[in-house]
C-alpha positions as CSV (number, residue, x, y, z in Angstrom):
1,M,220.7,113.4,-61.4
2,D,222.2,115.5,-64.0
3,L,225.8,116.9,-61.8
4,F,226.6,119.1,-64.8
5,A,223.3,120.3,-65.6
6,K,223.0,124.3,-65.6
7,P,221.5,125.9,-63.1
8,S,218.2,127.6,-64.1
9,D,217.5,131.5,-64.1
10,A,215.4,131.3,-60.8
11,S,218.6,129.2,-59.0
12,R,220.9,131.3,-60.1
13,E,219.3,134.7,-58.7
14,S,218.4,133.0,-55.4
15,I,222.3,131.8,-55.3
16,S,223.4,135.6,-56.1
17,R,221.5,136.9,-53.2
18,I,222.6,134.1,-50.4
19,R,226.0,135.3,-51.7
20,G,225.2,139.0,-51.5
21,W,223.6,138.9,-47.8
22,V,226.9,136.6,-46.7
23,Q,229.1,139.4,-47.9
24,E,227.0,141.9,-46.4
25,L,226.6,139.8,-42.9
26,I,230.4,139.1,-42.8
27,D,233.0,141.5,-42.5
28,L,234.7,139.9,-46.1
29,A,238.0,141.5,-47.3
30,P,238.4,142.1,-51.1
31,N,240.2,138.7,-51.3
32,D,238.1,136.3,-49.5
33,R,235.5,134.4,-51.7
34,V,232.0,132.9,-51.3
35,M,230.8,130.2,-53.0
36,V,227.1,129.0,-52.2
37,T,225.7,125.7,-53.9
38,T,223.1,123.6,-53.4
39,L,223.3,119.7,-52.9
40,R,220.6,117.1,-53.3
41,C,220.7,114.2,-50.6
42,Q,219.3,110.5,-52.0
43,E,220.2,108.8,-48.4
44,P,217.4,108.0,-45.7
45,G,216.7,111.3,-43.0
46,C,218.7,113.5,-45.2
47,P,217.3,116.7,-46.3
48,P,216.5,116.3,-50.0
49,V,218.3,119.5,-50.5
50,E,220.4,121.8,-48.8
51,T,222.4,124.9,-50.1
52,V,226.0,124.9,-48.8
53,I,228.0,128.4,-47.9
54,A,231.8,127.9,-47.9
55,I,233.8,130.9,-46.9
56,W,237.7,131.3,-47.7
57,R,239.1,134.0,-45.9
58,T,242.9,135.3,-46.6
59,G,244.5,134.2,-43.2
60,H,241.8,132.1,-41.8
61,A,240.7,128.2,-42.8
62,A,238.0,127.8,-45.0
63,Q,234.7,127.4,-43.6
64,Q,231.4,125.7,-44.8
65,F,227.9,126.1,-43.5
66,K,225.0,124.0,-44.4
67,I,221.3,125.2,-44.6
68,Y,218.4,122.2,-44.9
69,K,216.6,124.1,-47.7
70,A,216.3,124.8,-51.3
71,P,218.2,128.4,-52.2
72,A,214.9,129.6,-53.3
73,D,213.7,128.9,-49.5
74,V,216.6,130.3,-48.0
75,A,215.9,134.0,-45.9
76,R,218.3,136.9,-44.8
77,D,217.8,135.5,-41.3
78,D,219.2,131.8,-42.1
79,V,222.1,133.6,-43.4
80,A,222.3,135.7,-40.2
81,V,222.4,132.3,-38.2
82,V,225.6,131.6,-40.3
83,R,226.9,134.9,-39.5
84,S,226.7,133.9,-35.7
85,A,228.2,130.7,-36.3
86,E,231.5,132.5,-38.7
87,R,232.3,134.5,-35.4
């Protein structure tokens, strides 16, 4: 696994779509930040790919959420669950 490999156009598009859903569903201030990334797991029993969403909000502790799907498979409803957990 190449940790420094550039993501494909499809992967970048999926990540951008997920970031947009987070920004749409969670009331973020202009200075708040969202990062969406993909992690691969080689450990037994762990899903092969997970999408990680990190949110940095002004005046709040950083939050991290995992969706156990590849970014291309993440749906808006998956991100809506993150919104529910964020509250």
